[in-house]
N, C-alpha and C positions, 0 to 999 in steps of 0.2 A: 485168371489163368496164367498171365505173365508173371505175377508175383510168385506163384507156385513153381513155375519153371525156374525162375531165378533162385528161389530158396533151395531147390534140390541141387542145382548146379553149384551154388555157393557151398553147400554142405558136402557134396560128393565129387565135385569136379566135372560131373556129367549127369545126364538124365536119360532115362529110358521111357518108352511108351508105358510099360507096366507100372513103373514108379509114379509117373504123373497121374495115371488113371487111379491108382490106389490113394494117392494124396488128396485127390479132389472128389473121389467117389463117382467117377464117370466111366464110360466105356472106353476100351482101348481104341476104338475107332475115333471117338471124340478127342481123346488125348493125341492120337496120331495126327489128326487134322491141324491141331494147334501147333504141334512141333513142326510139321511141314510148312505151315505159314511162317513160323519163326525162321526157318531155313531160307524160305523165299525172300524174306525181308532182310536177310543178311545178318541176323542176330545170332544164329546158331549154324553149325556145320555138322553133317552127319558122317558117322563112320560105321562100317559093318553092314550086314545084310539081315533081312527078315527080323526074327526075334532077338538076334544078337546086335541089332543096330542100336547105337547110342548117339546122343547129341551133346556136342561140346560148344562152349562159347567161341564166337569168332573174334572176340576182343582178347588181347593178351592178358594172361593172369600170372601173378607172381606169388610164390609160396615161400615163407620164411620160418625157420625155427624160432620160437619165442624166447628161448633161453639166451640171455645176453644181448638181445636185439635192441637196437636204438632206432627211434622213428626217423632220425635224420639220415641214418644209413639206408633205410628203406626208401625214403624219398630220393636220395641220390641215385640209388640203383634204378628206380623206375624212371627218373628223369633222364638218365643216360640211355635207357632202353627205348624211350619214347621221345627222343631228342627233338625230332621235327615237330611233334605236337606241342611240346613245351615252348619251342621257339616261336610258334604261331600265336601264343597268348600275349595279350597286352600286359603291362606291368601290374595293373589292378587285378586282372584275371589271375596272373601268376601268384600274386600275394594272397588272394582268396583261396586258390587251390592249395597252396603250400600250407596255409593255416589249417584248413579243415582236414587235409591229408595227415599232417603230423598230429593233430589233436585226436583223430579217430584211431590212428595206428598206435599212439601212446596208450589210449584206453585199452586197446586189444592186448597190448604187451603187459601192462601193469595191473589191470583189473580182472582179466578174464580167467586167470589161473588155468590157461590152456597150454598146449604144446606148439601150436602152429598159428601163424597169422597169414591170411591171404588177401591180396589186393588185385582189383581189376580197375583199369582206368581207360576211358575212351574220350579222346579229345577230338570233337568234330567241329566243323566250321560254325555250326549254329548252337552247339551246347557242349558241356563237359559233364560226364557222368562217372562217379567214383563209387566203388563198392569195397568195403573193408570188412573182413570176417575173421572169426577165430573158432576154436573148438573147445572153448572153456565152459564154465557153468551157466553162462547167460547173464546179460546185464541186469535184467529185472530180478532174477534170483539173487544176484550179488547184492543189489541194493536192499532187497527184502531181508536178507540175512543180516546185513550190516547195520540196518536201522530198526530191526525188530518189527517189521511190518507184517500184515496178515496174509498177503498174497502178492504174486508177481504183478497183477493188475494194479494193486495199490502202489507198488513200487514204480510202475510206469507213469502213473499220475504224479508221483512225488518228483520224478526227474524233471518234469516240465517247469518246476519252480525255479530251477537254477541253484547253484551252490550246493548240489547234492553229490557227495563223494563218499566212498568207503575207505579212503585213505586221506583224511583231512590234514595230516601233517605234510604230505607230499603234494596234494592237489587241492585246488580251489573249488573244483566241481563245476567250473564255468564252461568247459570245452564243448560239451554237448549242447548247452543252452545257446551259446553264440554261434556255433556251427549251424544249428537248426534255423537260426534267424538269418544267417548270411546267405543261404542258398535259396533257390526257388522251391525245391522239393526235398524233403528229408524223411527218411524212414529208419527207425531203429527196431529191429525184429529179434525177439528172443523169448524163450520159455512160453511159447504158444500165443504171444501177443505181438502186435506191431504198433508202435507210436508213430503217427504220421503228422508232419508239419508241412502244410501247403501254403506257402507265403503268397502264391499268386492269387489266392482267394481269402487270405488271412484266416485260415482254418487249422485247427489242431484237434486230432481225434486219436482214440485207441480202439483197436478192433482185434478180434481173434485172428490167428494166422496159423498155417501149418507148422507143426513141431519140427525143429531141426536142431542139430547140435550147436552150442555156443551162441554167438551174437553176430548178426549181419547188419551193417549200416550201409544204406544206399543214399546218395545225395546227388543232386543235379542242379546246374545253373545254366541259364541261357547266355549266349554271347551275341552282342556285347552285353556287359553287366547292366542290370537295372538298379543295382545298389552296390556301393563300395563297402569293403570291410570297415573302413573308417566310419562310414555313416551308420553302420549297424552298431558299432561300439558306442558311438555318440548318442544313439537313441536310448541306451540302457545304462549309461554311466554318467557320473559327474566327476570331473577332474581325475579321470582314469579309474575311479572306483565304481564297482558294480552296485548300483544303488536302486535300480528300478526293476520290477518284474511284473509278470502277468499271470494270475492264477485263473484257470478255466474251470469253473465250478462243475460243469457237467462231467468232467473226467473223474470226479471223486465219488460218484454214486452209480447205482445200477438202474435207477429210474430217472424221471424228469422232475421230480420234486425233492426238495431238501428241507427237512423239518426239524432235525434234532440238533442239540448243542454239541453232541459228540461228533457229528459230521462237520460242524463248523470248526471245532478244534483240530480235526484231522487236516482240513484244508489250510488252516493257519500255521500248522506246525512248521517251524524252521524259517518263517518269514520275518522274524523280528530283526534280521540283519539288514533289511532293506529300508529305504527312506520313502519309497512310493510303491504301492501295490495296486495294480489294476485288477479289479475283481470282475471277471467277465461272466455274465449270466446268459450268454448265447445258448439257446436250446433248452433252457430251464423254464418249465411251465409255472412253477410256484415254489415258494419257500415258506417255512413256518415262522411264527413269532420268535420261538426260541433260537432258531438258526440265525435270524437277522439280528436279534438282540446280542447274541454271543459275538458276532463279527463286528457289528457297527456301533455297539455301545460298550460291552464289557472289554473286548480286546482293544478297541480304539482308545478307551480311557486308560488302559494299562500301558499303551504305547502312544503317548500323545505326540511324539515327534515323527510318527509314521503316517503318511497320507494314504487313505483308502479311496480309490476311485472306482465306484461301481459303474459298469457299462452294460449295454444291450439288455435292458430289463423290460419285460412285459409288465403290464399294469399291476398284475397280482404280486409280482416281485417288488416293483417300485414302492407299493404301498407299505410293505413291511420294512424295507430298507429306510425309507424316509421317516417312518415312525421311530425306528431305532436311532436314527441320527438325531432326531429332535430330542429324544430322551438323553442321548449322550451330551448334547449341547447344554441341556438343562442341568445335568449332573456335574458338568465341569465348571459351572459358575461359582 
């Protein structure tokens, strides 16, 4: 319910009882109760009476024309408007916020193909929450079109690999990856899906979400920081080069089993620029011989300098992975 309220506000600047009821398929009474609770909690404020009542965010929001916009100018504007909040940040917190702020705003300016960028920032004593949105084509549709993928869902999974960009000459594609690892909670919502990275439980998932124009990014981190920006980069880089990544197998399929070589090739696409790849099988009930052979023998033999690290395997998965690895070792002699 909170996600739906936030999506509608980010898309329209406000939400009404009727809009929320329609988005969630619930009664107006149920929608009104949730909105009233948000007002009581201080998240929203209400304007108007009866059916004309609308709900607006209590946190300051900033809206910019995308044409000719620079992310440094946006940060300077918001920093000046929220001076007291920024001055309360530690140096490490300020560096982290400035990094994710400029990365997400830059994406909205240069990749969205929209007309406007909006920003909402709340700096509290216990946490910082940032929302960046646009009215463009949607991040997943952009990646889908740029990389010739089958669906926005496939594009959402592709983004999790890192180094994914539709403008390779201007961008490394690392901004979303490192921003999602640096904060406690990260959401990228577009084209009917939301990519969620919850670092508090080391989980990454994609789920359906209410449709809204453009892209909305929400991220949050607790104060004081549990990880510094420098530590995040150190975990995924060697000598300042982005060399390690993690591919979560469950994101690339509709079920819990992966059996085909084509599924394997889709997961591995674009990963040959890394030196180490963690292949995470969390939530995967089983894999087929062809899938395991394609990843851990065929692809591994073709890329002998890249280390594959399978993790979180149930016994059924481990059997085929170890079988393929034995065949690879025998073939490389």
